[in-house]
C-alpha positions as a Markdown table, in Angstrom:
| # | Residue | x | y | z |
|---|---|---|---|---|
| 1 | Met | -9.1 | 73.1 | 176.4 |
| 2 | Lys | -12.2 | 73.3 | 178.6 |
| 3 | Val | -15.5 | 72.5 | 176.9 |
| 4 | Thr | -18.6 | 74.1 | 178.2 |
| 5 | Val | -22.0 | 73.2 | 176.8 |
| 6 | Phe | -25.1 | 75.4 | 177.2 |
| 7 | His | -28.1 | 73.1 | 177.5 |
| 8 | Ala | -31.6 | 74.4 | 177.0 |
| 9 | Asn | -33.4 | 71.1 | 178.2 |
| 10 | Glu | -35.0 | 70.7 | 174.7 |
| 11 | Cys | -33.8 | 67.1 | 174.0 |
| 12 | Asp | -34.2 | 63.6 | 175.2 |
| 13 | Lys | -31.6 | 63.1 | 178.0 |
| 14 | Arg | -31.0 | 59.5 | 177.1 |
| 15 | Lys | -30.0 | 60.4 | 173.5 |
| 16 | Cys | -28.2 | 63.7 | 174.3 |
| 17 | Thr | -24.5 | 63.8 | 173.3 |
| 18 | Ala | -23.8 | 66.5 | 175.8 |
| 19 | Phe | -24.9 | 64.4 | 178.7 |
| 20 | Lys | -22.8 | 61.5 | 177.5 |
| 21 | Met | -19.8 | 63.7 | 177.2 |
| 22 | Glu | -20.4 | 65.1 | 180.8 |
| 23 | Lys | -20.6 | 61.5 | 182.2 |
| 24 | Gln | -17.2 | 60.8 | 180.6 |
| 25 | Gly | -15.8 | 64.0 | 182.1 |
| 26 | Lys | -15.2 | 65.6 | 178.7 |
| 27 | Cys | -17.3 | 68.7 | 179.2 |
| 28 | Lys | -19.3 | 70.8 | 181.8 |
| 29 | Ile | -23.0 | 71.5 | 181.2 |
| 30 | Val | -24.4 | 74.9 | 182.1 |
| 31 | Tyr | -28.1 | 75.8 | 182.1 |
| 32 | Lys | -28.0 | 79.6 | 182.2 |
| 33 | Ile | -26.4 | 82.0 | 179.7 |
| 34 | His | -24.5 | 83.9 | 182.4 |
| 35 | Gln | -22.7 | 80.7 | 183.4 |
| 36 | Ile | -20.8 | 80.6 | 180.1 |
| 37 | Pro | -17.2 | 81.7 | 180.8 |
| 38 | Arg | -16.0 | 85.1 | 179.6 |
| 39 | Gly | -14.0 | 85.0 | 176.4 |
| 40 | Ala | -15.6 | 81.8 | 175.3 |
| 41 | Val | -16.0 | 81.0 | 171.6 |
| 42 | Val | -19.7 | 80.3 | 171.1 |
| 43 | Leu | -20.4 | 77.9 | 168.2 |
| 44 | Asn | -23.7 | 78.2 | 166.5 |
| 45 | Pro | -24.7 | 75.8 | 163.7 |
| 46 | Phe | -26.9 | 78.4 | 162.2 |
| 47 | Ser | -24.3 | 81.2 | 162.0 |
| 48 | Glu | -23.6 | 83.0 | 158.8 |
| 49 | Lys | -19.8 | 83.4 | 159.5 |
| 50 | Ala | -17.4 | 80.5 | 159.7 |
| 51 | Val | -14.6 | 80.3 | 162.2 |
| 52 | Ser | -11.3 | 79.8 | 160.4 |
| 53 | Tyr | -7.7 | 81.0 | 160.2 |
| 54 | Glu | -8.4 | 83.1 | 157.1 |
């Protein structure tokens, strides 16, 4: 599974988990919304709906 992270440059790069994952080759970071692949599942921690098999 390909993991793409939208990064809004709002955090400390030294502490950012997304940058650590990118250095390890576990994800790709994008900086613009239109760079998110079509059909991607967007996870939002503030969402009112949960993603589940139900």
